[in-house]
Structures are given as C-alpha cells and as structure tokens.
N, C-alpha and C positions, 0 to 999 in steps of 0.2 A: 671399240676399245683399242683396236690396232693403231688408230691414228692419234689416240689420246695418250698412249704410252710410248715415250721416246725410243725405247729399245725395240719395240715392235714396229713402230713407224719406220725406223731406219732399216730393219730387216725386210720389211715389205717393199721398200724401194727396189731391191734387187731380187728378192725371192718371196713374192706374195703368198704362195702356198705354205712356205715354211713359217711365215708369220702367223698364218691361221693355225697351223699345227702347234706352234709354241703357245699361242693363246689358249688353245684347247688343253694342252698339257697343264698349264697353270690353273685353269678352271677345274680340271679333273682333280687336281690336288685339293682344291677347296671342297669339292663334292666329297672326296674320300675323307677329309678331316671333319666334316660336318654332317648334318642330317638333311641338307637341302639337295634337291635334284637340280642339275644344271642343264639348261638348254641354251645353245648358242645359235644365233640366227645371223647368217651372212647375206649380204646382197649378192645377187647373181649366181650363176652356176659355177661350181667349183669342183675340183677333184675331191674324192672322198678323203676325209681326215684319217690317215693311216697310223697315227700314233696311239690310238686307243686300244682297249682290250677287246672291242668288238662283241660285247655282250650287253645284256639288259641292264647291268650295273654301271655301264659307261655313261658319260654325258651324251646328250642328244644333240646332233648337229643338223640344222635345217638350212637349206639354201632357198632364198626367196625366188619364186618364179620370175621370169623375165618381165611379166606384167605387173609385178609388185616390188616394193622396196622391203628391206629388212624391217624397217619401222612399221609398215602396215601389217606385216606378218606378226610382229610383237604385239601390236595393238589388238589384232584379232585373237591371239592366244590369251592375252590378258582379259579381254571382254569375256571370253568363253570360260576360262578357268578361275579367275579371281573370286567369283562368288562362292566357290567351294574349296579353294586352296590358297595358301599364302603365296602370292606372286611378287617377286622383287625383280625390277628391271634395272640394269646398270646403264645409265645414259647421262650425258652432259647436255643433251638437247632439251631446252626448257619446254618447248611445245610437246615433246614426247613425254616428259615428266608429268605435264599437266594432263595429257591424254591418259597415261597409265593410271594416274590418281583418280581420274574421273570414272574409270572402270573398276576401281576398288583395289588397284594394285599399289604396291610401294615401289619407291625408286631410290637408287643410290648413285653417287657420282663415280666417275672413273677413278678418282682418288680414293674413295672409300673402297671400291673394289680392289684397287691395288693394295691397300692396307690389309684387306682380307686374304689376298694371295700371299702377301708377305708373312702374315700370321700363320697361315697353313704351312708354308715352307719352313718357318721356324719350328712349328710343332712336329713336323716330319723329322727335322734334324735332331730334335730332342729325343724322339722315339728311336731313331737309329743309334744315337749315342748310347741310350739306355740298353739297347740290344747288344751292342758291342762289348759292354762290361762283362 
C-alpha cells in the first residue's frame, strides 16, 4: 500500500519508517471504526511500529523473515485462517489476488482500501464533532 498511495510513497522516499507508521495509523483507524481485525505485513526487518497502543486491541504488524516475502506470509496466513475466518487482503497484484481467492480469502484493491480509510476518518470526525457539542 505504501507504494500504491502517493502520499505514503512520497514520505517513504525520505522516511521509510514514518511511511510504515502512517499506514499503520490509518489502518488502526479502520480497525477502530469497524469490527475487522487488521494485520499488516511488511517485507523485511523493520523497527517496531511505535505509534500504536501496544495492547491486544491494536493492529498486528508482521515483518516477513529474510527468507520470505510479505506476499508469501500473506498467502500462508490466508491458507491457514480463511477456512475459519473472513480474510480480506488489500493488494493490486493480480497473482496475489488469485492466490488469496484460491485459499478462500477475499481481496480488495488499494483504491478500495483508501476509500475505507477515508470513510473511517470521516466517521471519526463526525464523532468528534458530536462530542464537542
């Protein structure tokens, strides 16, 4: 998603960790506004995401081991959990979409995920406005 969203792609050029943290902040908001559990998978080893609450209600962040890609981790998680849970993967990669679907998972595009983030941000603003009254 970082490279699919212009704001995050630009931030990543100078501050990769900040781009990861910003993505997690946005996805955390989606989790807070809905009932879905969010798991973010990044390629490679990275610093811990420090912008979260650090508890079991927070989103889960996974870094793929050096021997794997984020896609392979996502595929393994989908294969394991899709039979018992609703799994939705956000990706624009057609091969990944097909693989996720073959394991029984659903997929959405980066644009659809951006729309969900925008909707969650709008809902938060509505709630804040209501509280200020």
